[in-house]
N, C-alpha and C positions, 0 to 999 in steps of 0.2 A: 505509585502510581509514577508509571514513562512522560516524560514530559514533550508534547508529541515534535516539540521546534529541534529541539536538541535529537531524537528521535531521524527528526529527520536531515539533520546535517549533519550524523553519523554516517547514516543510508547514503546521500548526496559521493562521501567521501569514500565506497563501498570496506565501512568498518562491517567484518562477518558479526562481531558482537551483535548488533543490531537483527538478524535474523529470526531467534528462537524467538523476543518480545516481543517482533511483527506477527508470529509465525500467532501467538495466544492474546492476541490485542484484533487482531482484523478478525476473529469469532468471535468479536464480540456480537449484543444488539446492533449498537450506534456506535457506530467512527466515526475523528476526524479525519476528514482530507488532507488534513499534513502527517496521519500513518498511510493513508492509500501514495501521494504520492512518495516519501523517504520510500514504498513497494517498492516501484520504477525504479527508481530509484537506482538502490540497494542493486539492482539483474539480475536474482538471485528468481528461476524459472520457479522455482518450488516451491511460489507462495501464489501463482497463477492459479490455481484450487482453490485457494481459499478469497481472489477476487474474484473472482467468476459468482465465487456464491453470492456475491456483494451485487449483482444486475443488477438490475430491476428495482432493485432499496433504493428510497427519497428521488424518483425520475418528478419532482418538483424543484430538486435541489442543483439549477444546470451547474456552478462549479463542482460540485461531487460526482456529479456523472462521465464532467468532464475529464478531469483529474483521473474520475475512473477509468474511463476508454485509451485514458497517455501510460494509465500507468500499464494497463492489461497491452498497449499495444510494444510496451517497451519490453515487456517481460519474454512478448513470445517471436516479439527480433532476437536477441540471445540467447534466444531455446534453439 
């Protein structure tokens, strides 16, 4: 299992090795906020569908919904 913090760090460095593991983990039902942040930091627009699928979930978790909105905005700006 991937450590969310390590994935976030690698994504911030734009390491392409994080793309496929992120794509897989974003399909899970329970996603850690750090992985959403990593998806935005990586800057791979191909992750947009997975992130958009998370919209509407965890509405009571403001940090998560904020991170999700920021990640989507970041990827939309590079696509």
